Structure formats: C-alpha cells, structure tokens
C-alpha positions as CSV (number, residue, x, y, z in Angstrom):
1,X,16.3,-9.3,-11.1
2,X,13.6,-11.9,-11.5
3,X,14.2,-15.6,-11.4
4,X,12.1,-18.1,-13.2
5,X,11.6,-21.9,-12.9
6,X,8.9,-24.4,-12.8
7,X,7.4,-23.2,-9.6
8,X,7.0,-19.5,-10.6
9,X,8.2,-19.1,-14.1
10,X,8.3,-16.0,-16.1
11,X,9.0,-15.8,-19.8
12,X,8.6,-13.4,-22.6
13,X,9.3,-12.5,-26.2
14,X,12.5,-11.8,-28.1
15,X,12.9,-8.7,-30.1
16,X,14.7,-8.7,-33.4
17,X,17.4,-6.3,-32.4
18,X,18.6,-4.2,-29.5
19,X,17.7,-0.5,-29.8
20,X,21.5,0.2,-29.9
21,X,21.7,-1.6,-33.2
22,X,18.7,0.2,-34.4
23,X,20.2,3.5,-33.5
24,X,23.3,2.6,-35.4
25,X,21.5,1.6,-38.5
26,X,19.4,4.7,-38.2
27,X,22.3,7.1,-38.4
28,X,22.5,6.8,-42.2
29,X,20.1,9.1,-44.1
30,X,18.3,6.2,-45.8
31,X,18.1,4.2,-42.7
32,X,16.9,7.2,-40.6
33,X,14.2,8.0,-43.2
34,X,12.9,4.4,-43.3
35,X,12.8,4.2,-39.5
36,X,11.2,7.6,-39.3
37,X,8.5,6.6,-41.8
38,X,7.9,3.3,-39.9
39,X,7.6,5.3,-36.6
40,X,4.9,7.5,-38.2
41,X,2.9,4.3,-39.0
42,X,3.2,2.8,-35.6
43,X,4.1,5.3,-32.9
44,X,1.9,8.2,-33.9
45,X,-1.3,6.5,-34.7
46,X,-3.1,7.3,-31.4
47,X,-2.0,11.0,-31.2
48,X,-2.4,11.3,-35.0
49,X,-6.2,10.5,-34.9
50,X,-6.9,12.9,-32.1
51,X,-8.0,15.8,-34.5
52,X,-11.0,13.7,-35.2
53,X,-12.5,14.5,-31.8
54,X,-10.2,16.5,-29.5
55,X,-11.1,20.1,-30.8
56,X,-14.7,19.1,-31.1
57,X,-15.0,17.8,-27.5
58,X,-13.8,21.1,-25.9
59,X,-17.0,22.8,-27.3
60,X,-19.6,20.1,-27.4
61,X,-18.4,17.7,-24.7
62,X,-19.6,17.3,-21.1
63,X,-18.5,20.9,-20.3
64,X,-19.3,22.9,-23.5
65,X,-17.9,26.2,-24.3
66,X,-19.4,29.1,-26.3
67,X,-18.3,28.9,-30.0
68,X,-16.7,32.3,-30.4
69,X,-13.2,33.7,-31.3
70,X,-12.1,34.0,-27.7
71,X,-12.7,30.4,-26.9
72,X,-11.5,29.0,-30.2
73,X,-8.2,30.9,-29.9
74,X,-7.9,30.0,-26.2
75,X,-8.4,26.2,-26.9
76,X,-6.0,26.2,-29.9
77,X,-3.4,27.9,-27.7
78,X,-3.8,25.3,-25.0
79,X,-3.6,22.5,-27.5
80,X,-0.4,24.0,-28.9
81,X,1.3,24.5,-25.6
82,X,0.1,21.1,-24.3
83,X,1.9,19.5,-27.3
84,X,5.1,21.5,-26.7
85,X,5.3,21.0,-23.0
86,X,3.9,17.4,-22.6
87,X,5.0,15.7,-25.9
88,X,7.9,17.7,-27.3
89,X,9.8,18.7,-24.0
90,X,8.7,16.1,-21.6
91,X,8.6,12.9,-23.6
92,X,10.5,13.6,-26.8
93,X,13.4,15.6,-25.4
94,X,13.7,14.2,-21.8
95,X,12.0,11.0,-21.0
96,X,13.2,9.2,-24.2
97,X,16.7,9.6,-22.8
98,X,15.8,7.4,-19.9
99,X,16.0,4.2,-21.7
100,X,16.7,0.7,-20.4
101,X,19.3,-0.5,-22.9
102,X,17.3,1.2,-25.6
103,X,13.8,0.0,-24.4
104,X,11.2,2.4,-23.1
105,X,7.9,2.2,-21.3
106,X,6.8,2.3,-17.6
107,X,8.0,-1.3,-16.8
108,X,11.3,-0.9,-18.6
109,X,11.9,2.4,-16.7
110,X,10.9,0.8,-13.5
111,X,13.4,-2.1,-14.1
112,X,16.1,0.5,-14.8
113,X,15.4,2.4,-11.6
114,X,15.3,-0.9,-9.6
115,X,18.6,-2.2,-11.0
116,X,20.4,1.2,-10.6
117,X,19.3,2.2,-7.1
118,X,18.7,-1.2,-5.6
119,X,16.7,-1.5,-2.3
120,X,15.8,1.9,-1.0
121,X,13.3,2.8,1.6
122,X,11.1,4.5,-1.0
123,X,11.6,1.8,-3.7
124,X,8.3,0.0,-3.0
125,X,6.1,3.1,-3.7
126,X,8.1,3.6,-6.9
127,X,7.4,0.0,-7.9
128,X,3.7,0.4,-7.1
129,X,3.5,3.6,-9.2
130,X,5.2,1.8,-12.2
131,X,2.9,-1.2,-11.9
132,X,-0.2,1.1,-11.6
133,X,0.9,2.9,-14.8
134,X,0.9,-0.4,-16.5
135,X,-2.5,-1.3,-15.1
136,X,-3.9,2.0,-16.4
137,X,-2.5,1.2,-19.9
138,X,-4.9,-1.7,-20.1
139,X,-7.9,0.6,-19.6
140,X,-6.4,2.9,-22.2
141,X,-5.9,0.1,-24.7
142,X,-9.6,-0.7,-24.5
143,X,-10.8,2.8,-25.0
144,X,-8.5,3.9,-27.8
145,X,-9.7,1.4,-30.5
146,X,-13.4,2.1,-29.6
147,X,-13.2,6.0,-29.7
148,X,-10.8,6.1,-32.7
149,X,-12.8,3.8,-35.0
150,X,-16.1,5.2,-33.8
151,X,-15.1,8.8,-34.4
152,X,-13.9,8.0,-37.9
153,X,-17.0,6.1,-38.9
154,X,-19.2,8.9,-37.5
155,X,-18.0,11.0,-40.4
156,X,-20.5,9.1,-42.5
157,X,-23.2,11.2,-40.8
158,X,-21.5,14.3,-42.2
159,X,-21.5,12.7,-45.7
160,X,-25.1,11.9,-45.4
161,X,-27.6,11.7,-42.4
162,X,-29.0,8.5,-44.0
163,X,-25.9,6.7,-42.8
164,X,-26.6,7.5,-39.2
165,X,-28.0,4.1,-38.2
166,X,-25.1,2.3,-39.8
167,X,-22.4,3.9,-37.7
168,X,-22.5,1.4,-34.8
169,X,-22.8,-1.8,-36.9
170,X,-19.9,-0.7,-39.2
171,X,-17.7,0.3,-36.3
172,X,-18.3,-3.1,-34.6
173,X,-17.7,-5.0,-37.7
174,X,-14.3,-3.2,-38.3
175,X,-13.2,-3.8,-34.7
176,X,-14.2,-7.5,-34.8
177,X,-12.2,-8.0,-38.0
178,X,-9.3,-6.2,-36.5
179,X,-9.1,-8.5,-33.5
180,X,-9.7,-11.6,-35.7
181,X,-6.6,-11.0,-37.8
182,X,-4.3,-10.6,-34.9
183,X,-3.5,-14.3,-34.7
184,X,-2.3,-14.1,-38.3
185,X,0.2,-11.4,-37.5
186,X,0.6,-8.0,-38.9
187,X,3.9,-8.3,-40.7
188,X,2.5,-7.8,-44.2
189,X,-0.2,-5.3,-43.3
190,X,2.3,-3.5,-41.1
191,X,4.4,-2.7,-44.3
192,X,1.5,-0.4,-45.4
193,X,1.1,1.3,-42.1
194,X,3.9,3.9,-42.6
195,X,2.8,5.0,-46.1
196,X,-0.9,5.1,-45.2
197,X,-0.2,7.3,-42.1
198,X,2.1,9.5,-44.2
199,X,-0.7,10.1,-46.6
200,X,-3.1,10.7,-43.7
201,X,-0.7,13.3,-42.1
202,X,-0.1,15.0,-45.4
203,X,-3.9,15.2,-45.9
204,X,-4.2,16.8,-42.3
205,X,-1.8,19.4,-43.4
206,X,-3.4,20.2,-46.8
207,X,-6.8,20.5,-45.2
208,X,-5.5,22.8,-42.5
209,X,-3.7,25.0,-44.9
210,X,-6.7,25.3,-47.1
211,X,-8.8,26.6,-44.2
212,X,-6.0,28.7,-42.6
213,X,-5.4,30.8,-45.8
214,X,-8.7,32.7,-45.6
215,X,-8.2,33.4,-41.9
216,X,-4.5,33.7,-41.2
217,X,-5.3,35.6,-38.0
218,X,-5.9,32.2,-36.4
219,X,-2.1,31.9,-36.1
220,X,-2.1,34.2,-33.2
221,X,-3.3,31.3,-31.1
222,X,0.3,30.1,-30.9
223,X,0.8,33.0,-28.5
224,X,0.4,31.6,-24.9
225,X,-1.4,34.8,-24.0
226,X,-4.6,33.5,-25.6
227,X,-4.6,30.5,-23.2
228,X,-4.0,32.8,-20.3
229,X,-6.8,35.1,-21.4
230,X,-9.1,32.1,-21.7
231,X,-8.4,31.2,-18.0
232,X,-8.8,34.8,-16.9
233,X,-12.2,35.1,-18.6
234,X,-13.7,31.7,-17.8
235,X,-11.9,30.6,-14.7
236,X,-13.1,27.1,-13.6
237,X,-14.9,26.5,-16.9
238,X,-11.4,26.9,-18.6
239,X,-10.0,24.4,-16.1
240,X,-12.7,21.9,-16.9
241,X,-12.0,22.2,-20.6
242,X,-8.6,20.7,-20.0
243,X,-10.3,17.4,-19.6
244,X,-11.1,17.6,-23.4
245,X,-7.9,19.5,-24.4
246,X,-5.8,16.6,-23.1
247,X,-7.3,14.4,-25.8
248,X,-4.9,16.2,-28.2
249,X,-1.9,14.5,-26.6
250,X,-3.2,11.1,-25.8
251,X,-0.7,8.7,-27.2
252,X,2.2,10.7,-26.1
253,X,3.3,7.8,-23.8
254,X,3.6,5.7,-27.0
255,X,6.6,7.7,-28.0
256,X,8.5,6.3,-25.0
257,X,6.9,2.8,-25.0
258,X,7.8,2.1,-28.7
259,X,11.3,3.5,-28.5
260,X,12.9,0.1,-28.6
261,X,11.4,-0.7,-31.9
262,X,12.7,2.3,-33.8
263,X,15.3,4.1,-31.7
264,X,15.2,7.6,-30.1
265,X,16.4,9.6,-33.0
266,X,13.8,8.5,-35.7
267,X,11.0,9.1,-33.3
268,X,12.2,12.7,-32.6
269,X,12.7,13.4,-36.2
270,X,9.2,12.1,-37.2
271,X,7.6,14.2,-34.4
272,X,9.5,17.5,-34.8
273,X,9.6,17.7,-38.6
274,X,6.4,15.9,-39.7
275,X,3.8,14.8,-37.1
276,X,3.7,17.9,-34.9
277,X,3.4,20.4,-37.8
278,X,0.7,18.3,-39.5
279,X,-1.4,18.0,-36.3
280,X,-1.1,21.7,-35.4
281,X,-1.8,22.9,-38.9
282,X,-5.0,20.8,-38.9
283,X,-6.2,22.1,-35.5
284,X,-5.5,25.7,-36.6
285,X,-7.5,24.9,-39.8
286,X,-10.4,23.6,-37.8
287,X,-10.3,26.8,-35.7
288,X,-10.0,29.1,-38.7
289,X,-13.0,27.3,-40.4
290,X,-15.1,27.8,-37.3
291,X,-14.1,31.4,-36.9
292,X,-15.1,32.2,-40.5
293,X,-18.7,30.8,-40.2
294,X,-21.9,32.7,-39.2
295,X,-23.2,31.9,-35.7
296,X,-25.9,29.4,-36.7
297,X,-23.7,27.4,-39.0
298,X,-21.0,27.3,-36.4
299,X,-23.3,25.2,-34.1
300,X,-23.8,22.6,-36.8
301,X,-20.2,22.4,-38.0
302,X,-18.7,22.3,-34.4
303,X,-20.4,18.9,-34.0
304,X,-17.8,17.3,-36.3
305,X,-15.4,20.0,-37.6
306,X,-12.7,17.6,-38.8
307,X,-14.9,16.3,-41.7
308,X,-16.2,19.7,-42.6
309,X,-12.6,20.7,-43.5
310,X,-13.2,18.9,-46.9
311,X,-15.6,19.8,-49.5
312,X,-18.6,17.6,-50.1
313,X,-16.9,15.6,-52.9
314,X,-14.0,14.7,-50.8
315,X,-15.7,13.9,-47.4
316,X,-16.4,10.2,-48.2
317,X,-12.7,9.5,-49.2
318,X,-11.7,11.4,-46.1
319,X,-13.9,9.1,-44.0
320,X,-12.3,6.1,-45.5
321,X,-8.7,7.5,-45.0
322,X,-9.6,8.4,-41.4
323,X,-11.0,5.0,-40.7
324,X,-7.8,3.3,-42.0
325,X,-5.8,5.6,-39.8
326,X,-7.8,4.8,-36.8
327,X,-7.5,1.0,-37.5
328,X,-3.7,1.5,-37.7
329,X,-3.8,3.4,-34.4
330,X,-5.9,0.6,-32.8
331,X,-3.5,-2.0,-34.1
332,X,-0.6,-0.1,-32.5
333,X,-2.4,-0.1,-29.1
334,X,-3.3,-3.8,-29.4
335,X,0.3,-4.7,-30.2
336,X,1.4,-2.4,-27.3
337,X,-0.9,-4.4,-24.9
338,X,0.8,-7.7,-26.1
339,X,4.3,-6.1,-25.6
340,X,3.4,-4.7,-22.1
341,X,2.0,-8.1,-21.1
342,X,5.1,-10.0,-22.1
343,X,7.2,-7.5,-20.1
344,X,5.0,-8.0,-17.1
345,X,5.3,-11.8,-17.4
346,X,9.1,-11.6,-17.7
347,X,9.4,-9.2,-14.7
348,X,7.3,-11.4,-12.5
349,X,4.0,-9.4,-12.4
350,X,1.9,-11.8,-14.3
351,X,1.6,-15.6,-14.7
352,X,2.8,-17.4,-17.8
353,X,0.4,-16.9,-20.8
354,X,0.6,-18.5,-24.2
355,X,2.6,-16.3,-26.5
356,X,2.6,-17.0,-30.2
357,X,5.2,-15.6,-32.6
358,X,3.5,-14.4,-35.8
359,X,6.7,-13.7,-37.8
360,X,9.7,-16.0,-38.5
361,X,11.9,-12.9,-39.1
362,X,10.6,-10.3,-36.6
363,X,10.6,-12.0,-33.2
364,X,9.1,-8.9,-31.6
365,X,5.8,-9.6,-33.4
366,X,3.7,-11.6,-31.0
367,X,0.2,-12.6,-30.3
368,X,-1.3,-13.4,-26.9
369,X,-4.8,-15.0,-27.3
370,X,-6.1,-14.3,-23.8
371,X,-5.2,-10.6,-24.0
372,X,-6.6,-10.3,-27.6
373,X,-10.0,-11.8,-26.8
374,X,-10.4,-9.9,-23.5
375,X,-9.6,-6.7,-25.4
376,X,-12.1,-7.5,-28.1
377,X,-15.0,-8.2,-25.7
378,X,-14.3,-5.0,-23.7
379,X,-13.9,-2.8,-26.8
380,X,-17.2,-4.0,-28.4
381,X,-19.0,-3.6,-25.0
382,X,-17.6,0.0,-24.8
383,X,-18.9,0.9,-28.3
384,X,-22.4,-0.6,-27.5
385,X,-22.5,0.9,-24.0
386,X,-21.4,4.5,-24.9
387,X,-22.8,4.6,-28.4
388,X,-20.8,7.7,-29.6
389,X,-17.3,9.0,-29.6
390,X,-18.5,12.0,-27.6
391,X,-19.7,9.7,-24.8
392,X,-16.5,7.7,-24.9
393,X,-14.5,10.9,-24.6
394,X,-15.8,11.2,-21.1
395,X,-14.2,7.9,-20.3
396,X,-11.0,8.7,-22.2
397,X,-8.2,10.8,-20.7
398,X,-8.2,9.8,-17.1
399,X,-6.1,6.7,-17.7
400,X,-3.7,8.6,-19.9
401,X,-3.3,11.5,-17.5
402,X,-2.8,9.1,-14.6
403,X,-0.1,7.4,-16.6
404,X,1.5,10.7,-17.5
405,X,1.6,11.8,-13.9
406,X,3.3,8.5,-12.9
407,X,5.8,9.0,-15.6
408,X,6.6,12.4,-14.2
409,X,7.2,10.7,-10.8
410,X,9.5,8.1,-12.2
411,X,11.3,10.9,-14.2
412,X,11.9,12.8,-10.9
413,X,13.7,9.6,-9.5
414,X,15.7,9.5,-12.7
415,X,16.7,13.2,-12.6
416,X,17.7,13.2,-8.9
417,X,18.8,9.6,-8.3
418,X,20.3,8.5,-11.6
419,X,21.4,11.5,-13.7
420,X,22.0,13.7,-10.7
421,X,20.9,16.9,-12.5
422,X,21.3,20.3,-10.9
423,X,18.6,20.4,-8.2
424,X,17.4,23.9,-9.1
425,X,17.0,23.0,-12.8
426,X,15.5,19.6,-12.2
427,X,13.2,21.1,-9.5
428,X,12.0,23.8,-11.7
429,X,11.3,21.5,-14.7
430,X,9.5,18.9,-12.6
431,X,7.4,21.7,-11.0
432,X,6.1,22.7,-14.4
433,X,5.4,19.1,-15.4
434,X,3.6,18.4,-12.2
435,X,1.5,21.5,-12.5
436,X,0.5,20.4,-16.0
437,X,-0.1,16.8,-15.0
438,X,-2.1,17.7,-12.0
439,X,-4.3,20.1,-13.9
440,X,-5.0,17.5,-16.7
441,X,-5.7,14.8,-14.1
442,X,-7.8,17.0,-11.9
443,X,-9.9,18.1,-14.9
444,X,-10.4,14.6,-15.9
445,X,-11.6,13.5,-12.5
446,X,-14.7,15.5,-13.0
447,X,-15.5,13.1,-15.9
448,X,-15.6,10.1,-13.5
449,X,-19.4,9.9,-13.2
450,X,-19.9,10.2,-17.0
451,X,-17.5,7.3,-17.9
452,X,-14.2,8.0,-16.3
453,X,-14.9,5.3,-13.8
454,X,-14.4,2.7,-16.5
455,X,-10.5,3.0,-17.0
456,X,-10.1,3.5,-13.3
457,X,-12.0,0.2,-12.6
458,X,-10.0,-1.6,-15.2
459,X,-6.8,-0.1,-13.8
460,X,-7.6,-1.2,-10.2
461,X,-8.6,-4.7,-11.2
462,X,-5.4,-5.0,-13.3
463,X,-3.3,-3.5,-10.5
464,X,-4.8,-5.9,-8.0
465,X,-3.9,-9.0,-10.2
466,X,-0.4,-7.7,-11.0
467,X,0.5,-7.1,-7.4
468,X,-1.2,-10.3,-6.2
469,X,0.8,-12.4,-8.5
470,X,4.1,-10.6,-7.7
471,X,3.5,-10.9,-3.9
472,X,2.2,-14.5,-4.1
473,X,5.0,-15.6,-6.2
474,X,7.5,-14.1,-3.8
475,X,5.8,-15.7,-0.8
476,X,5.7,-19.1,-2.5
477,X,9.4,-19.1,-3.3
478,X,10.1,-18.1,0.3
479,X,8.0,-21.0,1.7
480,X,9.8,-23.4,-0.7
481,X,13.1,-22.1,0.3
482,X,12.3,-22.6,4.0
483,X,11.6,-26.3,3.3
484,X,14.5,-26.8,0.9
485,X,17.4,-29.2,1.8
486,X,20.9,-27.7,1.4
487,X,22.4,-28.9,-1.8
488,X,25.7,-30.0,-0.3
489,X,24.0,-32.3,2.2
490,X,21.8,-33.9,-0.5
491,X,24.6,-34.5,-2.9
492,X,26.7,-36.3,-0.4
493,X,23.9,-38.5,0.9
494,X,22.2,-39.2,-2.5
495,X,25.5,-39.9,-4.4
496,X,26.3,-42.7,-1.9
497,X,22.9,-44.3,-1.4
498,X,20.8,-43.9,-4.6
499,X,21.0,-46.1,-7.6
500,X,22.3,-44.3,-10.7
501,X,20.9,-44.8,-14.2
502,X,22.1,-43.7,-17.6
503,X,21.1,-40.3,-19.0
504,X,20.7,-36.7,-17.9
505,X,17.9,-35.4,-15.7
506,X,17.2,-31.6,-15.6
507,X,15.3,-30.4,-12.6
508,X,13.9,-26.9,-13.2
509,X,13.7,-24.6,-10.1
510,X,12.9,-21.0,-9.4
511,X,15.7,-20.4,-7.0
512,X,19.4,-21.2,-7.4
513,X,19.5,-22.4,-3.8
514,X,18.6,-25.7,-2.1
515,X,17.3,-28.9,-3.8
516,X,14.3,-28.6,-6.0
517,X,11.1,-30.3,-4.7
518,X,10.8,-32.2,-8.0
519,X,14.2,-33.9,-7.3
520,X,13.2,-34.9,-3.8
521,X,9.9,-36.3,-5.0
522,X,11.5,-38.2,-7.8
523,X,14.0,-39.8,-5.5
524,X,11.3,-40.6,-3.0
525,X,9.0,-42.4,-5.5
526,X,11.4,-43.8,-8.1
527,X,14.4,-44.6,-5.8
528,X,16.9,-43.7,-8.6
529,X,19.0,-40.8,-9.9
530,X,20.4,-40.2,-13.4
531,X,24.1,-40.3,-14.0
532,X,24.1,-36.5,-14.7
533,X,21.6,-34.3,-12.6
534,X,21.3,-30.7,-13.6
535,X,19.6,-28.2,-11.3
536,X,18.4,-25.5,-13.8
537,X,17.2,-22.0,-13.0
538,X,16.1,-19.4,-15.6
539,X,16.8,-15.8,-14.6
540,X,15.2,-12.8,-16.1
541,X,17.5,-9.8,-15.7
542,X,16.3,-6.1,-15.4
543,X,17.7,-5.4,-18.8
544,X,15.9,-6.0,-22.2
545,X,18.6,-8.3,-23.7
546,X,21.3,-10.5,-22.4
547,X,24.1,-11.3,-24.9
548,X,24.5,-15.0,-26.0
549,X,28.0,-15.2,-24.5
550,X,26.6,-14.3,-21.1
551,X,23.7,-16.7,-21.3
552,X,24.9,-19.8,-19.4
553,X,26.7,-20.2,-16.1
554,X,27.4,-23.7,-14.6
555,X,28.8,-25.0,-11.4
556,X,30.1,-28.5,-10.7
557,X,28.6,-29.7,-7.4
558,X,30.4,-33.0,-7.5
559,X,29.2,-36.6,-8.0
560,X,27.5,-35.9,-11.4
561,X,25.4,-32.9,-10.0
562,X,25.6,-29.6,-11.7
563,X,23.9,-26.2,-11.0
564,X,23.1,-24.2,-14.3
565,X,21.7,-20.7,-14.5
566,X,20.4,-19.4,-17.8
567,X,20.1,-15.6,-18.1
568,X,17.7,-13.7,-20.4
569,X,16.5,-10.2,-20.8
570,X,12.9,-9.2,-20.2
571,X,12.5,-8.8,-24.0
572,X,13.8,-12.2,-24.8
573,X,12.2,-15.6,-25.2
574,X,13.7,-18.4,-23.1
575,X,14.5,-21.6,-25.1
576,X,15.9,-24.1,-22.7
577,X,16.7,-27.0,-25.1
578,X,18.5,-24.5,-27.5
579,X,20.5,-23.0,-24.6
580,X,21.6,-26.4,-23.2
581,X,22.6,-27.9,-26.6
582,X,24.3,-24.6,-27.7
583,X,26.8,-24.4,-24.8
584,X,29.6,-26.8,-23.7
585,X,28.6,-27.1,-20.0
586,X,28.2,-29.8,-17.4
587,X,30.9,-32.0,-18.8
588,X,29.5,-33.6,-21.9
589,X,27.2,-32.2,-24.7
590,X,23.5,-32.4,-24.1
591,X,21.5,-34.8,-26.3
592,X,17.8,-34.3,-26.0
593,X,16.9,-37.9,-26.6
594,X,19.0,-38.8,-23.5
595,X,17.7,-36.0,-21.3
596,X,14.5,-35.8,-19.2
597,X,13.0,-32.7,-17.8
598,X,11.4,-32.7,-14.4
599,X,8.9,-30.0,-13.4
600,X,7.1,-29.4,-10.1
601,X,3.5,-28.3,-10.3
602,X,2.4,-26.7,-7.0
603,X,-1.0,-26.9,-5.5
604,X,-1.4,-23.9,-3.2
605,X,-3.2,-24.2,0.1
606,X,-4.5,-20.8,1.4
607,X,-3.7,-20.4,5.1
608,X,-3.8,-17.8,7.9
609,X,-0.1,-17.4,7.9
610,X,1.1,-13.8,7.6
611,X,1.6,-12.6,4.0
612,X,-1.5,-11.9,2.0
613,X,-5.2,-11.7,2.8
614,X,-7.0,-15.1,2.1
615,X,-8.9,-13.7,-0.8
616,X,-5.7,-12.7,-2.5
617,X,-4.3,-16.1,-1.8
618,X,-7.2,-17.7,-3.5
619,X,-6.9,-15.3,-6.4
620,X,-3.1,-16.1,-6.8
621,X,-4.0,-19.9,-6.6
622,X,-6.5,-19.4,-9.4
623,X,-4.0,-17.5,-11.5
624,X,-1.4,-20.3,-10.9
625,X,-3.8,-23.0,-12.0
626,X,-4.5,-21.2,-15.2
627,X,-1.0,-20.3,-16.1
628,X,0.6,-21.6,-19.2
629,X,2.5,-24.9,-18.9
630,X,6.2,-24.4,-18.2
631,X,6.8,-27.1,-20.7
632,X,5.5,-25.0,-23.6
633,X,6.8,-21.8,-22.2
634,X,10.3,-22.9,-22.1
635,X,9.9,-25.0,-25.3
636,X,10.7,-28.3,-23.6
637,X,10.3,-31.4,-25.8
638,X,6.9,-32.8,-24.9
639,X,8.0,-36.5,-24.8
640,X,10.8,-35.7,-22.4
641,X,8.9,-33.9,-19.6
642,X,7.8,-35.4,-16.2
643,X,5.6,-33.3,-13.9
644,X,5.6,-34.0,-10.2
645,X,2.9,-32.3,-7.9
646,X,3.4,-31.0,-4.4
647,X,1.4,-28.8,-2.0
648,X,2.5,-25.4,-0.6
649,X,1.0,-23.3,2.1
650,X,1.3,-19.5,1.6
C-alpha cells in the first residue's frame, strides 16, 4: 500500500468501470461483440501492423537470409508457433488470468503480488523486475509509432519511386499531428478505431487468401518441423533470425495491459477468432507470393512484400489503410504510456504530474502533457536518425523481449506463490516460456550496436528515475517520521494552550502517524488553532478501485482534533473536497467556505547520511521541485490553500 499526502503525494486517474462490471456486461452476445470490436481497435493495433515489416525483416534485415522455399517455410513456421506459444498460450490463456481486480499490466501484477505475498526475502528483486518492465515500456512506446507509421508510408515507394523523397516528411507530419491532437482527447476518433481496424484485418485476410490459393503448399509451414529444419540447416543464422521473427509478436503485452478496459473474454474472442487468423493468413500469403516468383523478382518484392500483395490499382488505397492502422496502433501506445504513468504515480514510483481528463463520460481517457511532448520529441528524433523502418527494426524488439521475459518471471511467482499450481506442470510450462524468451532476447542482444542500445538507454534512464523517486520518497517519509511529535502529546498540550478560532483546518500529511509539519509550523507562526483540526492522509491501495463505501475512515482524537484517512485505488482520481463533503465524518458536515487546507512543501537538503548516493538525492530533489502542485492534484479549492515550507535532510 502507498500513502499520499502533501510531502510525497501520489495520485492517478479514475477508470469508468471496474473490469468485473465490464466482464458482466460483456457476457451478452451484443455486449461481447461490441467489446470484442473495440478491443480490435485498441488492443491489437501494434501486433496487427507487424505484417508490414516483420516477414520482410527476416530476409532483408541486419542478418539477411536466402530467399528460397526452405527459409520462407522456416520463417513462417517460426512466426506461427511464436504466436501460439507467446501470444495465445502465455498471454491470452494464462497471464490474463493473473489480474488485479480486473486490471492488467506489469505494475498491476506487481501490486497484486506485493499485496498477496507481503514482505518476502525475494520481494525486492521482484519489485525491481516489475519496475524495469515499466521502464522498458517507455522505450517501446517511442519506437512503435516511429516504425509503424514509417513502414506504412514507405508503401508509397512501391506505388511509385517518385514518392521516395516524400516518405520522411509525410511520416513526420502524421506523427506531429497525432501528438498535437492528444490534448483534445480521442473519444470521438476512438469510436472509429474498431471499424477501421476491422476493415484492415479483413483486408489482411483477403490479400492473404488471394495469394495462398495459387500456392496452397505454403500451408505446410504450420508444421513445426519446418522451423526445426530451418535451425538444423542454418544453425546460428537461424537463431539470429529470431531477432526479426519476434517483430511478429510485438504488442502481445498490450493484451494484458489493456485487459481492464475490455475484460478478459472479449480480448480472447477477438484474438482467437479474428485477429490471429487474419495475421497468419496474411503472413502465409506473403510467403506464398514470394515462393511463386522467379529468383530475380523475389529480390525486388522481398524489400516490401506486404504492399506487393495487392495489384497496382489497389496499392495506394492499401497504403492509406495501412497508414490509418499504424496511426491507431500509435494512438494505443501513446494512451498506454499515459495509463502506465498514472499507475506509476499512484503506486509511488513517479512524482505528481499534471493529468487532464479529456472526456466527461469516460474517466479513463487522460492526457499527460509532459509525457506527450517527451514522446513526440523522441519519436521524431528516431524517424530522422534511423531514416527507415528497416533501420528502426534493429532498435525494435529488445525492449519488448525484455518485458516479455520479466512477465514470465512474474508469472513464475504467480504460479508457485499465488495459484500454487502443480510444481511439475508449472515447471514444465515455465521452462518452455523461459527458453522462448531467452532465445528471443538473446537474438535481439545482437542488434544492440545497430540501434538496440536506444530502448535499453531509455529503459535504464526511466528505471533510475522510477527507483530514485520511490527510494527518496521512502527516505523522506522516514526522516519526517523521526522528527514528528506524538499526536496524543500535541493534542493535550495544544488544546489547553493555543487560542482557537472558528472554522476547520485540514492538514494533509503523507503518514497517518505523528503531527504534520504544517500544523507545527502554523501554530509556531500564527499562534492559533481552528475549532476543528483534521489530519488528513490519502492512501493509495494495491488494488485498482476502492468502493465509495470504504473510502473514508475517521478517528476522534479529542479536543476538536480528528484523524481522517481517504482510500483510493491506483486507477482512481483522488478528489479531497468531494470526499470530505460526501461523508458524515468529524462531527459536523464540511463546508468548503469555512475550511482551510494546509500543505507542507519540503526543500530537500542532500546529505551524507546513509540512504542514497548524493547524485540520486539531487535527482530526487529536482523531481520533487518539478512535481505537480498537491493543490491541483487533489483538486483543492485554490482560495482555501495555505502552503508552509520546511527543510528535510535525506
């Protein structure tokens, strides 16, 4: 559980409904169909656009293969069985069951493990793994829009070589527009996501079938023997090809991360009955087309096989449709970055940031300016630095495979520690997953010099900031607790000596122990106390949602002093005035015009005391100075807030 107050607050964003409610509504045929269609538009955008570049990169990437039937069938077999093992079995069938009150994602799973297993000797490594998976996601969220949009716009070169010089400017323009519209919200545009992606997946299927019919023998690639034969023949080269094959399953982690928006069942239905067949048929179609071409023509078509699936007359419409699909995929990743950030803030891994709600009806739709502009700058730089989707493919994959490996580690804790599966069954299953993850991650490590360093660099920077904030926040609370006066002693002395004035004073504090520094400073400087004094702490629980009836807890400390604790889930948005006026606590009803809120703003003084390195203390102090104001974060009335400063050594 994470506590929040003025000294080290955390906050986040509400979601419209709990996933339990979503699952209930999704049980009807109409409700399930609508949620499944919506999931197609949001969840599967990343993995759905992989056919634009995944098959191509295995042959023309940094470890090219000979374009012959042996390698085509071997690569297709690897793609199919990767989808089955990684996506269908690991994520769709097993990991989606490990939900935290319906919510998914590395941080949600980490919170679930922490709450269920408590403090164990190995809990810290698990926490660090979960945080590092979150850090890697930021690298992934930068590369996905760049490679997706660029790969689609590159189809213009297939339409006509004259468009070649326009690819980069058009891609940059599309990406800039995409980030500019984020502040307006995506509610209206989002209504079109599902139908557009449905048309896109149907198009994938049709193009695949058209090219499979002349070469139905390509279907033998579904036999795992062709993948085995590929490895027997090529050995280490086949291993290196995994670095490109894994591009076909990038986006699999989105199945789990977006589970709270749609529910487990709609995502499974969409994947098994619609998305998986469409993707595999398209990959098989690309392979069948290549197998049917003469050798010289193969070398030209393999440079961009996806767009050669269509005839000349339909290539430009296909480029437009693919570009729309990649924009949707990019939108889903950007929205995911916002959601992951608010979870990190709530769970105490990031400082407060300004969070804007872009929809009055859908509270889960949010916009975080700092994250949006940082992503835009990095995405544009990536497009300009790498120049093509093939070059970006070298940077892509390592963050995804790293996150997949960490998910398997967390799954191991769930299987053995929470679900207590049969050890032989769980061990056998995890062995397969770890072998697959190690293979993919190892193959991608060979791409570090060509661009794989970028997501690793982003991941390590993000990891450093996340862990520095969590550690510094913990140290700051400990230092303040050391200097805090016991509440009982203060109440007895202050009640008899201080002058009382009418009204209510709310002193926000990050811990439900001791006397807040703001209260001590106020009494020291102003020499008075209000008739009613409330010591308020906002707690963020390790669950996505806390029901309204369990929101507030109060304790009468005597002499007009009260201790109040407000509880929120890490997917909810704390609104302190609404909570105080909505509950009958602390004797009389709260009236905002008679209530003053007192906040303490700390100035950190780096010191040589044990805790953190001095450079991390300075980093933490910088993050604290630039955190969003607690007044805005907790929705406090601007004309009723008093801030009092103090200094803390960590």
